[in-house]
C-alpha positions in Angstrom: 32.1 26.9 -55.3 31.8 29.3 -58.3 32.8 27.9 -61.6 36.1 29.0 -63.1 35.6 31.9 -65.6 36.3 29.9 -68.7 34.1 26.9 -67.6 31.3 29.2 -66.5 31.4 31.2 -69.7 31.1 27.9 -71.8 28.2 26.8 -69.7 26.4 30.1 -70.1 26.9 29.8 -73.9 25.6 26.2 -73.8 22.5 27.2 -71.8 21.8 30.0 -74.2 21.9 27.5 -77.1 19.4 25.3 -75.2 17.0 28.3 -74.9 17.2 29.1 -78.6 18.6 32.1 -80.5 17.8 35.5 -79.1 15.5 34.0 -76.4 15.9 35.9 -73.2 16.4 33.8 -70.0 13.6 33.5 -67.5 14.9 34.3 -64.1 14.9 31.4 -61.5 12.9 32.8 -58.6 12.6 31.5 -55.0 9.2 29.9 -55.7 10.6 27.9 -58.6 13.8 27.1 -56.6 11.7 25.8 -53.7 9.7 23.5 -56.1 13.0 22.3 -57.8 14.4 21.5 -54.4 11.2 19.5 -53.6 11.9 17.3 -56.6 15.7 17.1 -56.9 15.6 13.9 -59.0 13.9 15.7 -62.0 16.7 16.4 -64.5 14.2 17.9 -66.9 13.2 20.7 -64.6 16.8 21.2 -63.5 18.1 21.8 -67.0 15.1 23.9 -68.1 15.2 26.1 -65.0 19.0 26.3 -65.2 18.8 27.4 -68.9 16.2 30.0 -68.2 13.6 28.4 -70.4 10.0 29.7 -70.1 8.3 26.5 -69.2 4.8 28.0 -69.6 5.5 28.9 -73.2 7.1 25.5 -73.7 4.1 23.7 -72.3 1.8 25.6 -74.6 4.0 24.7 -77.6 3.9 21.0 -76.6 0.1 21.1 -76.6 -0.3 20.8 -72.8 -0.8 24.4 -71.6 -0.2 25.1 -68.0 -2.8 26.2 -65.5 -0.1 27.1 -63.1 0.5 30.6 -61.8 -1.3 33.6 -60.4 -4.0 35.6 -62.0 -3.5 39.2 -63.0 -6.1 40.2 -60.4 -4.1 38.4 -57.6 -0.9 40.0 -58.7 -2.4 43.5 -58.8 -4.0 43.0 -55.3 -0.7 41.7 -54.0 1.3 44.6 -55.3 -1.2 47.1 -53.8 -1.1 45.4 -50.4 2.8 45.3 -50.5 2.9 49.0 -51.3 0.6 49.7 -48.3 2.8 47.7 -46.0 6.0 49.5 -47.0 4.4 53.0 -47.0 6.0 55.8 -45.0 9.5 54.3 -45.2 8.3 50.9 -44.0 7.1 52.3 -40.6 4.3 49.7 -40.2 6.5 46.9 -41.5 9.3 47.7 -39.0 6.7 47.9 -36.1 5.5 44.4 -37.0 9.1 43.1 -37.1 9.8 44.5 -33.6 6.4 43.3 -32.2 6.8 39.7 -33.5 10.5 39.2 -33.5 12.5 41.7 -31.4 10.5 43.2 -28.5 13.7 44.0 -26.6 14.9 46.5 -29.3 14.3 50.2 -29.3 11.1 51.1 -31.3 12.0 52.1 -34.9 11.3 55.8 -34.7 13.1 56.1 -38.1 15.0 53.7 -40.3 17.6 53.7 -43.0 16.2 52.7 -46.4 19.3 52.4 -48.7 19.0 52.8 -52.5 19.6 49.4 -54.1 19.3 50.2 -57.8 22.2 49.1 -60.0 22.8 47.8 -63.5 21.9 44.1 -64.1 21.4 41.4 -61.5 25.1 41.1 -60.7 25.2 44.9 -60.0 22.1 44.7 -57.8 23.5 41.7 -55.9 26.8 43.6 -55.2 24.9 46.7 -54.1 22.7 44.7 -51.8 25.8 43.0 -50.2 27.3 46.5 -49.6 24.1 47.8 -48.0 23.9 44.8 -45.7 27.5 45.3 -44.6 27.0 49.0 -44.0 23.9 48.4 -42.0 25.5 45.7 -39.9 28.4 48.1 -39.1 26.0 50.7 -37.9 24.7 49.1 -34.6 21.6 50.6 -32.9 19.8 51.4 -36.1 17.0 49.8 -38.0 17.5 49.3 -41.8 15.0 48.2 -44.3 16.1 46.8 -47.6 13.3 46.9 -50.1 13.5 44.2 -52.8 17.2 43.4 -52.4 18.9 41.1 -54.8 20.6 37.9 -53.6 22.5 35.2 -55.5 22.5 31.5 -54.8 24.5 28.8 -56.5 22.2 26.1 -57.8 23.8 23.0 -59.3 26.6 25.1 -60.7 24.5 27.9 -62.1 23.7 31.2 -60.3 20.1 32.0 -59.4 19.3 35.6 -58.6 16.6 36.0 -55.9 14.5 39.0 -54.9 12.8 38.8 -51.5 10.1 41.3 -50.6 12.3 42.8 -47.9 15.2 42.1 -45.5 15.4 44.0 -42.2 18.6 44.6 -40.3 17.9 44.8 -36.6 19.7 47.2 -34.2 21.8 44.3 -33.0 23.0 43.6 -36.5 21.0 40.4 -37.2 19.0 40.0 -40.4 15.4 38.9 -41.0 13.6 37.9 -44.1 10.2 39.4 -44.7 7.6 37.7 -46.9 4.5 39.7 -47.9 1.5 37.7 -49.1 -2.0 38.7 -50.2 -3.8 35.7 -48.7 -5.7 36.6 -45.5 -4.8 35.8 -41.9 -8.1 35.0 -40.2 -8.1 35.2 -36.4 -4.4 35.0 -36.3 -3.9 32.0 -38.6 -3.8 31.4 -42.3 -4.2 28.5 -44.8 -1.6 26.0 -43.7 -0.8 25.0 -47.3 -0.1 28.6 -48.2 1.9 29.3 -45.1 4.0 26.2 -45.9 4.7 27.3 -49.4 5.7 30.8 -48.1 8.0 29.2 -45.6 9.7 27.1 -48.2 10.1 30.2 -50.3 11.5 32.2 -47.4 13.9 29.4 -46.6 15.6 29.9 -49.9 16.2 33.5 -49.1 17.6 32.6 -45.7 20.1 30.2 -47.4 21.1 33.0 -49.9 21.5 35.6 -47.0 23.7 33.1 -45.1 26.1 33.0 -48.0 26.3 36.8 -48.0 26.8 36.9 -44.2 29.6 34.2 -44.5 31.6 36.6 -46.7 31.7 39.4 -44.1 34.6 39.7 -41.7 32.3 39.2 -38.7 29.4 37.2 -39.9 26.1 38.5 -38.6 23.2 36.2 -37.5 20.6 35.4 -40.1 17.5 34.8 -38.1 15.7 31.4 -38.7 12.3 32.9 -37.9 10.9 35.0 -40.8 8.1 37.5 -40.7 5.0 36.6 -42.8 2.8 39.7 -43.4 -0.8 39.2 -44.6 -4.0 41.1 -44.7 -5.9 40.9 -41.4 -9.2 39.1 -41.7 -11.1 40.5 -44.6 -9.6 44.0 -44.5 -6.5 45.5 -46.2 -4.8 46.1 -42.9 -1.5 44.3 -42.4 -0.9 41.8 -39.7 2.0 39.4 -39.2 3.2 36.1 -37.8 6.7 34.8 -37.0 7.4 31.6 -38.9 10.2 29.2 -37.9 11.9 28.0 -41.2 14.6 25.9 -39.7 13.1 22.6 -41.0 12.4 24.1 -44.5 15.9 25.5 -44.6 17.5 22.2 -43.7 15.4 20.3 -46.2 16.0 22.8 -49.0 19.8 22.9 -48.4 19.9 19.1 -48.5 17.9 18.8 -51.6 19.9 21.5 -53.5 23.1 19.5 -52.7 21.5 16.5 -54.3 20.8 18.2 -57.5 22.9 17.0 -60.5 25.1 19.7 -61.7 23.5 21.4 -64.7 26.6 21.2 -66.8 26.5 17.4 -66.4 23.0 17.2 -67.7 23.8 19.5 -70.5 26.8 17.5 -71.5 24.6 14.3 -71.8 22.2 15.9 -74.2 22.3 15.1 -77.9 24.1 17.7 -80.0 21.8 20.4 -81.3 19.2 20.0 -78.6 17.1 23.2 -78.2 14.0 23.9 -76.2 12.8 27.0 -78.2 8.9 27.0 -78.4 9.4 28.2 -82.0 10.5 24.7 -83.1 8.2 22.2 -84.9 6.1 20.3 -82.3 7.8 17.0 -83.2 11.3 18.3 -82.8 10.4 20.1 -79.5 8.8 17.0 -78.1 11.9 15.0 -79.0 14.1 17.6 -77.3 12.1 17.6 -74.1 11.8 13.7 -74.0 15.6 13.5 -74.3 15.9 14.7 -70.7 14.4 12.2 -68.1 11.7 13.6 -65.8 10.6 12.5 -62.4 6.9 13.1 -62.3 4.8 13.0 -59.2 1.2 14.3 -58.5 2.7 17.1 -56.4 4.2 18.6 -59.6 0.7 19.7 -60.7 0.8 22.6 -58.1 4.5 23.5 -58.8 5.5 23.0 -62.4 4.2 24.4 -65.7 5.2 21.1 -67.5 3.2 18.9 -65.1 0.4 18.1 -67.5 2.8 17.0 -70.3 4.8 14.9 -67.9 1.7 13.4 -66.4 0.4 12.4 -69.8 3.8 10.7 -70.6 3.8 9.0 -67.2 0.3 7.6 -67.7 1.2 6.5 -71.3 4.1 4.5 -70.0 2.2 3.1 -67.0 4.8 4.4 -64.6 3.9 4.0 -60.9 5.3 7.5 -60.2 1.9 8.9 -61.4 0.4 7.3 -58.2 2.5 9.3 -55.9 6.0 9.2 -54.3 4.8 7.2 -51.2 3.3 4.5 -53.4 6.4 4.4 -55.6 8.6 3.9 -52.5 6.5 1.0 -51.3 6.7 -0.9 -54.6 10.5 -1.3 -54.7 11.7 -2.7 -58.1 8.2 -2.7 -59.6 8.2 0.5 -61.8 5.1 0.1 -64.0 1.5 -0.5 -63.3 1.6 -3.6 -65.4 4.4 -5.0 -63.3 2.4 -4.4 -60.2 -0.7 -6.1 -61.5 1.3 -9.1 -62.9 3.0 -9.5 -59.5 -0.4 -9.4 -57.7 -1.8 -12.0 -60.0 1.2 -14.3 -59.3 2.4 -14.2 -62.9 5.7 -12.6 -62.1 7.9 -11.4 -59.3 9.9 -12.9 -56.5 7.6 -14.3 -53.8 10.2 -13.5 -51.2 10.1 -9.7 -52.2 8.2 -7.9 -49.5 6.4 -5.8 -52.0 5.4 -8.8 -54.2 4.2 -10.7 -51.1 2.1 -7.7 -49.9 0.5 -7.3 -53.3 -0.5 -10.9 -53.5 -1.9 -10.8 -50.0 -3.9 -7.7 -50.9 -5.2 -9.4 -54.1 -6.3 -12.4 -52.1 -8.0 -10.3 -49.5 -9.8 -8.3 -52.2 -11.0 -11.5 -53.9 -12.3 -12.8 -50.6 -14.1 -9.6 -49.8 -15.8 -9.6 -53.3 -16.7 -13.3 -53.0 -14.6 -14.2 -56.0 -12.4 -17.2 -56.6 -8.9 -16.5 -55.2 -6.4 -15.2 -57.7 -4.1 -17.8 -59.1 -0.8 -18.0 -57.2 -2.2 -16.1 -54.2 -3.9 -19.0 -52.4 
């Protein structure tokens, strides 16, 4: 539910204070939102993204610069490919949509491409919703929305999202289109990159479903999205239909688990600020005042990963070994606790995790021809 006006205004002022004076907010895009949903227990990322803090600048100010993000060359190449795909009123893009997702529809001889410009993200969001409604009420026509603006409530704070395109089919259903610059070789692409694109597209599907639910007769938001990539080593577009039902369900569930941002903000010490202009000691104290949930997967998804990894290693937290290992260790939260339990110096012998560690230590000692570890005979 949207926040009441007074409460929402107070939260926006609080988040602006956290960013620092006169620091513009960094928009929360679908890529960041998918990464946030993949780690819903990390309050640090939730509050920083909710406040619009530039995490790359923050990481640099903390002395742990991020290597996360795309190169300028990749961005330029991606923009050029997207322009090619959408040329001539999106004729080639609509052909691919029909070929991969809607063969029974009439060929898109021509399509409506509504103007979506407006003032500010709220204005663009409203203009997009109006264009979607008008297209849905005009059956029998193809409509291409180029870079529409969608809004999604994330832990009590609105996130404005901009998919590459949304297509309204002649039957009134809606399809999300993702355009990527990585190649599709012999009809298939890098599974890791396809998975990341699917998670990103699932966020757009969730946002579109909220728009559809507000219409009098809710149209169908298709759960298969169109992924458009260069064909082999050329610059010619090809496409594949990607089923995002699993990613959509996981993302929706994880977003529901996120602690509301105002709850995290209320728990922070008075005067907390994440401005990169602060002295390093003050900035470090501010960041450390919010608990993080680090895992190795963060290295490919978060600009603060190197800082959080260093802190995790310093404290000996088992989360630095991965989520699966952490889940197997139960109440043992540090590496020292694990080693102590394996040596028989601490831990409840009836605890399955402790028993497994002691058995593993005994087997290791036997394999190395060493004397059995005390307490593990």
